[in-house]
N, C-alpha and C positions, 0 to 999 in steps of 0.2 A: 254265688259266692262260695269259695272254698272254706271249709271249716277247720283250717289248720291253726296250730299255735305258733305265735311269733313273739319275740322279745322286743320290748320297747323301753327307751330311757329318754327322759327330757335332756336336751342338749346342755342345759344349765347344770343338771346333775352330773352329766358326763364330764363337763369341764371341771367341776369341783373334784371329781374323782381323779382326774389327771393331775390337778394341782396337788392333791393330797398324796398321790403316789410319788410325785417328784420331790415332795418335802421329806420323804423318808430316806435315811442314809443307805438303804439297801439298793443294790443294782442287779439287773438281770431278772427281776420279777415281772410277771405278766398278770394282768387282772382283767377279767371279763366284767364289764359294767353293764348291768341291766336292772330294770326296776320292776317291770311287769311282763309276765308271760300270759298272753291273752289270745283267745281264739279270734280269728279274723271276723267272724260274724259279730261278736261283741264289740270289737274294735271299730268296725264300720258303723255299727249302731251308735256308739259313743261319739264318733266323729260327726255323724249326721246330726245328732242331738246338739252338739257343740255349735253347729251352724244354724240351728233352729229348724232343720228339716225333719219331717215326720215320714219320710219315704220308707217303705217296708224293705227289709233285707231278708233274703231267704237263702238257705244252703243250696248249693248245686246238687241236684240228684245224681246218684252214681251212674244212672243211665245216660245222663247228659255228658258226664266226664268220659264214659266209655265211647260215646258217639264222637266227641271231640278228638279223643285219642285216635280213633279209627280214621277220622278225616286227616289228621296230621300224618298218620302212617301212609295213607293214600297219596298225599302230597309228596311225602318222602320217596315213595316208590316211583312216582312220576318225575322225581327230581325237581319238584316245584316248591318244596318247602324252603322258605327263606331263612330257616334257622329257628323257627318257633318250636319250643319244647312241648312234648305232650303234657297235658294238664296233670296226668297222674304223677309225673315227675315233680311238679310244683306242689302237689298235695302232700307235703311232708312237713311234719312239725319242726320248727326251728326255735325251740325254747332253750334258754340258757340259764345258768346260775351265777350269781355274783357273790356267793357265800365266802369266797376267799378274801375279797377286798373288804367285805363286811367284818369278817373275823379278824383279819390281820391289821387292818387300818381303821376299823370302826366307821367306815363309810355307810351311809344310808341315804336313799333318795329323799329329797325334800318335796318333790312335786308328784302329785297323783297323776295318773293317766288322764283323768278327766280335766284337771287343771292344765296340763300340758297341751291337750287338744284344744281347749278353750283359748289358751294364749296363742297357739300356733294358727288356729283357724279364725281368730277374731278378724272381722272384715276391716280392711282399710278402705278409704274412699275409692269408689269405683269398682272394687272387687266383687261385691255382691251382684252388681249388674252383669259383670263378666261371667259369673257362675250361673246366673239364671238365664241369660240370653247371650250365649257365647259371641255371636257375630256383633250384635249391638254393643255388648260390653267391651269387646275389643276395640270397636270404633270409638267408644266413649273414653277408654283409657288412652288410646292413641291421640285423640283430640286434646286431652289434658297434657300429654307429654309434648305435643307440638306447640301448645300455647305458652 
């Protein structure tokens, strides 16, 4: 797992921000809407916890990233790389600030990252089987759709 920062916002919070921005008589303004800047290790652990999983998550060692980059470079040199970017290019923080919309329009997120993940990952009938046993789960989901 790469230990980079990423920004997350619940879609319900993003929708509220869009409605709020449209209700202001200003035009031409742009707002970044984000609620949580979180490293991917923490995000993955939260997501797993939301599904009830206790699977361990570990950061990718630098040596593994270098080896993967070397493999991608080798594939590129052989003209066999189908467009996969080197991992080191993906290992970049993507954290943003929503201070402008907070300051100018008073927007604030209502949903914590934990709540958003719980709501997003809450299992629907048949989904947990599909996650645990992909082939059997797909068959079970397909059988439900066919009936």
